[in-house]
N, C-alpha and C positions, 0 to 999 in steps of 0.2 A: 505494500498499499503506500502510494506517495503520499508524504507530510502535506497538510493542510497548508502549513505555510511555505512550502515550496512551488504548490499549485500556484498559489497566489503571487509570489513571487515571478513565477514564468508569466502568467498572465499580466503584470504589470509591467514587464519589460517590454512585453510585446506593444503596449498602446503607451508606452513612455519615452518612445524613438526621440518625438520630436522635439521635446525639451531640451535633449543634448544635442540638437543638432543647428549648426548656424541658418540653415535655410530653411523653409517647408512650402508645400505646394498647397493651394486652395482648393478646395469640390466647387464647382460650377453651381451646385445644387445648393448649399449649404457652407456658407463662410461668416466671417466677422466682417462687420462693416465699422467705416473708419470712428464711429462712435462706438466703437466694441458691441454693438448689439448685431445677433443672428440678422442673416440675410439669405433671404430663400426664393433659389431660381423657380418662376412660375411656367407651367407650357401653355401653349396660346388658348387653352380653355380654365387656366389658372389653376391647375394642379399643380401639386407640389409636395417635397417629403413633410409627410406629418410632425406636429409636434408632439413627442412622445414623453415631455416633462409633465411632472405631477401623478405619475402613477405609482403603485405601491402604498405600504402602509403610510396612512397621515400626509399623502402627495408625496410619498419618496423620503420621506424624513426618517429619522434613525429610530428604531423604537426604545422603548424606553426600558431602564432595570425595574422592574416591578417590585416591591419589598415583599418577602417571604411571610405570610400569615401561618403556616402550618408547613410541617416538614414530617418526613417517611423514613424510615428505613426497611430494607429488603427482610421477608421471610420465607421457608423453605415452601414450596409450592405454590398454590396458585395467589397472585399477588391482585388478581383485575378488581375484584370487591373491593378490597382495601382501598386501591386506588380511587376508584369510583366514588364512594362513600367520602373520600377525602376530597376529591373536586366537589362534590354536592356541598361539603360545608364549607369551602370557600366562596362557592355560589350562593350560598345561604347569607354570606354577609352584605351591610350594605355598599351601595355602590357609590364610590367616591365621588368627588366634583370633576378628576379627571379621568372618569369613564374607566377605572379599575377598582375590582375588589381585594385582590392581592394574589399572591404566588403558592402555589402547590412545590415544594422541594424535594425531590426525590433523592436521598443521600445515594452514594456509590454503591453500587452492587448490581446484581442481576435480579431482576421482577420476573418471574414468570408470569403473564398472562394467558388466557383462554379465551378471550374474544377483544372486539374493538373497544378499547377508553374513548369514551365520548365526552368532549367539551363542548357543551350545548348552552351555556348562558354566558351573559356579556361579562367582560371585568376579569376572566378568568385567565389565569397564565399557569403553565405546567414546566418545570424547570429540573434540569438533571446536573450531574456535577460531572459532565465531559463525554464528548461523544467517541469515545474508544470504548475497548472491550475492559480496560480498567476504571471506567466512569461508571455513568448510570445506565444501563442496559436494559430495557422491555423487550423481553424474550417471548414473541407470538407463540406458542403451542397448535395454535388450531390447524389441524390437518386438511382444511381445505381452502379454496381460494376466501382472503378475509383482508381487512384494515387493521393496519396496528392502532394509530390514532386517528380520530375523526372529530375535525372541529365544524359544527353543524349547527344552525338556527334554524328559525321559520322560514316559510315562504320568501320569495323576493318580491318586490312590488310589482302591480298588475295592472295592464290599462284599465281605466275607468270605463266603463260602457257610456258611449256618445260623446267621449270627450274627443275625437278624433279631428283633428284639421288639417287641411292640403297645404303643404310647401307650395308657396306661389313663383318660386324660382324656377325659369325653364331648364338652368343646370347648376346644382350644387358642385363645386370641385373638391378634390380629394385635399384635405387639411385645412378647409374652411370651418369655422367655428360660427358661423353669421347663417342664419337662416330668414327667409322671408315668410311671412304664414297669411294667407287668405284672412286671418281673424284672429287676437291673440285675447279675445273674451275670455275669462276666467283664468286666466294664466298670471304669474306674478313670479318676481325673482324668489330663487330658491327652491321652485316647485323642481321636483324629478318628472322627467319626461321619457317617452319611448322615442327616438327616430325610427321610421319604418321605410324600409326599401321594398316594394313589391317585387317577387319574381315573377318574369313574365316570359311566355313562349318564345316573344322574339328574342328575347335576350338570351335564352339558352340556345337557340338556333344561329344566332350569330356568333357565340362563345364555341359553336361546332359540338357542345356536350348533348345533342341529340345524335351524334354522329360519331358515337366512341367505337372504333373496331373491335371486330370481335376477338377473342382470347384465342392464341394458338393451342390453346389444351381444350378448347371446345367450352371452358366453363361459362358461367352464368354473366351476362351483362347487364347493369343496369344503368338506362339512360337515365338524365337526369330529368327531373319535372320541376316547373315552375313553381307549385305550392311549396316545395321543402326549400326553395331558396327566396322567400322573402326573409329580408333580414331586417334585426331588431336591435336598436343600440340603445343603452340608458345614458342619459346627460342630464345636468342642472342647468338652470335658467340663470347665469348671471347678470343678464341686462336685458332690459325691452325699451326700443325706442319705436314709437309708432307701430307698426307691423312685423318689424325686425326684433328677433331674441338671438342674444349672443348667447352660446355653449360654453360650457368648463372647458370640453375636451373637442378636438375635432372630430370631423366625419371621415371614415378612413374607406370610404366607397363613394365614388359619384353617385350623385341622385338626379336621373336627366328624365326628362317628358318622353324622351324618344323608348325610355322602357319604365313608362308607368308613372312618373314621378316619384314623389313621397309626402309623407304624412308624418305629423305629431300627436302624440294622445298622451294626455296627464296621467302620470301613475299615482296607486293607490296606496295606503300605510307600509312602510317598510318593516319590516319584521323580523331582518336580519339580526344575527348576533354580532356584537364589536368588542374591540378591544381585548381579544382571546390572542396567546401565546403558546407556540411549543420551543422549546430551545435545551440546548446542551444536552443531549442525550444521544444514544445509539437507540436503533429500533431492528431488531436481528428475528428473523423468521426460522422455524423447524424447517427442515423439510429432509426426504428419504435419499440419502447420498446411494443408494444401491440403484436408483434410478436414474440413468445416463443415456445420452444419445450421441450421435457425433454430425458435426457440422464442418465441412471441408476437410475430412480425415482426421479433424482433432475431438477428440470425447470431452463431453460436458457436463455437468449436473442438469437434471431436466426433469426435475419432479415437478408435476402441476399442481398436487393437492397442500397446499401450503399459502403461507402468506403472499398476495399479490401486489398490496400498495402498503406503504410503509403511513403515509399522511396523505390524508383525503382533506378538502375542505369545500365545505358546499354553502352556501346562502349565509354567507360571513362577510363581512365588510371592516376595514381598520384592522386586520389582524395579521400575524405573522409567524413564518416557522424561520427559526435562525439555529445553525450550529446543530444542524442535527445529521447523523451519518444512518441511512438505511441498508441493511447486508443481509444479501441472500432471498432478497425480494423478487418475485416474478415478473412486475409490471412496472412499478416507479414508485420512486423515493416518494416524492411530492407529486400531486395531481390537484389542480384547484378547479373545482365544477362549475358548472352552471349557477349563475345566481349571486355567486361571489364578486367582489370586486374590490380594488385597495389592498391587495394583499401582498405582501413581501415575502421571499425566499430567499434565505440569506445564508452563505457559506457553510453549504450542506454538500453531503455525498452521495452517491448509488454507485455501492461497491458489490462486487462478488454475487451478482443477481443468479438466479436458481431458475432456470426455464427453458423450454425447446426455444430453439433462434428460428421463428416465423412470426407469422403475422399475429398482431393484438398483443405481444410480451415487450418489454424492456422498452418503454417509452419513460425514460429516468425521470424527467422533468416536462409536466404537462401543462400548458394553460389552456382551459376551456371556457374561458370567461374574459371580463376585460378590466384595464385599468389594474394590470398587476404585473410584478417584478420579480425577477430571479437575478441574483445578482451573486457572483464570487462561487459558484458552483461547479463541482466535479463529476462527470458522468462516465464509470470503467466497464466496458463490455454492454454497453446498450446498442440496441437497434438505432431508437430515434431519442436520441440524447436530450434535445432542446427541442419541442415540438409543439405543435397546434393540429387539434382534429378537425373534423368538419366543420364549415360554417360557422368559426370563431370570429369574434371582430374584435379588435385592438380598439385603440391602443393598448400595446404588451410590448415587455421589453425583456429581452435576454440580454445580460452585459458582464462582460468579463469572466465568463463560463469557459471549462475545458474538458472537452472529450476526449479520451484515450481508448483505443483496442476497440471501434467502432466497428459495429456489423451491418450498420445501413446509413444512413445519413441523419443530416440537421436539417429543420427547416420543416415548412408547414407540411403535413402528410399527405394528404387527400382532400378534395369536393371542397376547394374554395373558402380558406381562412384568409382574413382580411388585417391589414394595418400591422405587422409584429417587426421592431427592432431588433436585428443581430446584429450586437455591439460588442467589439472587441473579443471575439470569440476564437479560441483555438481548438481545431480538429485536426492534428497531423497526419493521422493514417485514414481519414474519414472524409467524406464528401459534403458539402451545402448544396442543398437542392431545391429549386422550387418552379416547377413549369407544368405542361399538360403530362399525366402519368396516364394517362391513355385508357389500356382494357386493365392495367394493373388491380390486382385486387378482383373486385365487382365491377370495376367501370370507376376507378377514381378519378380520373379526367384531371382538370386543372385543379393543382393544389392550393394555391393561394394568389394575393394579389395585392400591391401596395405594402409589399415586406422590403425592409430596407436592410442589407449587409452591408455595415460600415467597420473598415478596418480590423477584419477578420482574417485568419488563416489558417486554411484547410489544403487537404492533400487535392483538392477539385472543387472547382465550383461549376453547376449546372442549371444556369438560371435562365428563365425567357419571360417574357411579357406576352399575356394573355391576347387574345383577337383583338378584345373590345374590353372599357371599362377599367384601366387601368394600366400601371407599370409596376417591376421591380427592378430594385436598383441594388449595382453592387459597386459599393464607393471603396476606393484604397483598400482591395483584398488580395492578398498574397497567395496563390496557387493556381493549378490549371485551367483551363476554358475546357468544360467537356461538354461532349456533343448532346442534343437531346436524345430523352428515349423516343420521343412520339411529336407531331409537331414541326416539323425540322423548317417550315418558311414560316412560322409564327413571328411576330414582331419579337426583334430582340431586348434584351435588359437594359437598364443604362448602366452603362460600365464606365469607369473613371480607374485608370490605371493607378500604381502605387509602386512602379519599380524605380523610380527615378530618386524623389525626396520624400521624407516624413509627411504626413497630413498635418496642415496647421491644426484641426480639431481632431484629438487622438479619440477622445470618446465621444459621439454624438449626444448618445442620452447624458452624460455628466454635463455638457455645453447647454443643453435644453433644462437638465434641470436645475443649474444653478440660475438661468434666466427666470426659468417658472417660480423658483422661490422669491426671487426679486420682485415679482410682480404678485406675489401671491395675495397681498391684500385686496387685489380685486376677483380672487378666487373664495368658494366657500371652503372655510377650515373641514366641515364636515355638512352633510347634508341631511342629517336626522334631526 
């Protein structure tokens, strides 16, 4: 196992070359203006690289160290109920003005748990005394697909009936935070809204996703259908002027009358839990070491009946996972599920996974929601180390992360995820891909749009832009340019080479985040 400090050092070295150089070059798409502020190039329609600042816990701020109010030590046998009861005691404490109730500290040692530990009340933090075998180890003994720890609240807000109003712009470009509405009646600053872009048959046809070629093995292919590709993203209103509203975060896919226009719907009460954290511990899964499989003539442990996901987050906001190591799980270290937002995953590891090496396994760090941050993480022996699933919409950020011994790739996996930044990512023996996956799987098709790869290193890059409604960007990345799997005549991605000089903006996320915080007085600190 590579020490976490060494991983951080390697990543920082990659993204710090410019500071030691006497000269740098500027990306034409994002650069510093004479006033020191970021300048964005727009295409003829006004599309630009989105602002990825303000994502993650408390809009990208460092999570606090919440005081310990209860302490446990390990005992022989199943510790599940002891930990769960202790968390309930913390949850029963009054909620402080800062949004926290307190921390349950698990002292060093091994805690066997027979099922999922659940954090389901706001303001509760679970902390260990180290994420190594010598620290605090939660050992999941369940011999079936299961989750180690889950942070889960109530349902996310839903669209209020009859609140929908049409967006009056004929075209809303990628990166825009302003919408013109037919009416602003009933809306006010601070409201949660859903920005809706309907899927249409014309869009599917122009994207050629009703023409996915057959699989060579004769397997089933599912052509895309318009109903499944209506996108809804959650935003807050920060300003209303006339019929214009300003959003807290940009749209990451164009909205056009050509493809059905768009709508805004007001959202109802938010019952997600908030201000929860999991930190400084190892999660480890049991497995049967007698079950093995071969992949490319090398043998691997491949038991399927054991822990799949170390940490799952659903229907939560302003929460974090920090300094955890997931060992021997089959699916992921951390999976951020739909209904969550403003989640930070920091300085965490996915190591020694146990599974077959095929579809639906080893998605080390997964963001299947919006406004989330994965930073300083390491994935070893993953298939998809830093990944977005179908129809996920950002802004979301993976930054200063590293993948080693990769079995597949980094990037959006399938079926149109939107608006992710991959910033200062290293994958020395793997590829970074986004493009038309055609008949892979059951018809993956276009994996994603408006994804930005900034100052990354990889064995190779296979990046295309789709036929319509967006681009993908490869800025200052080092690695071979690989041929596409399908759609070899599709529009090229936006490429800017990095072979001559270091880039002026080493980390796009850090530059955008700094600027976002400098203007945070105009942004809502929270939306509850």
